[in-house]
C-alpha positions, 0 to 999 in steps of 0.5 A: 274510223270509217269502213274502206272504199273497196267495203263501200264499192263492194257491198253497193254493186249489187242490186238493193236486198229490200226493193231489188232495184238497181237504178241509182245509189246504193248506200252500203248497211252494216248489219252489225252496227259500227258502233257495235264492232267499235265497243267490241274492239274497246272491250279488247284493250288492245294498245292503240295501234292494234285496236285501230287496225283491228277495227279497220278490217271489221268496219271493211269486212264485206260480210257484214254488209248489204246494199240499200237502195237510199230510200231503203236504208233511210227507212231501215235506219229509221225502224220504219221498214224491218230488213227480214232475217231471209236477206240477211246473206249466210257470209254475215252469220259466219262473220257474226259467229266469228265475232263471238255469241254477242254478234249472233245475238246481235243479228237474231234481235235486229233481224227477225224471221218473216212469216214464221220463216228463217230465211237463210238461217241455218239452224243447228 
């Protein structure tokens, strides 16, 4: 199951969160990996149809994505350029908190503070 067309359209409509370009194609990037969302839904042991609906909702939630230009997206996915925590929008942390501690911890482990600062992430 793929993210909705709305997710792709809304998330990729902004500038690249890393290089700020608006030129060219921008990809929607899931801040919580799609595979993690799939594992989460599977762990709930729902019947097939409710599980499919929930997965579609989670994969399509625009709070869980940011826009990256093709070049930055390829580099982030390859691990050659990190996406700093300050580039993760506050709504992504809210989305993760709604999913559970596993998702918040995943964001914290994946997106490190840049220069010792925590960026948008509010502690407390």
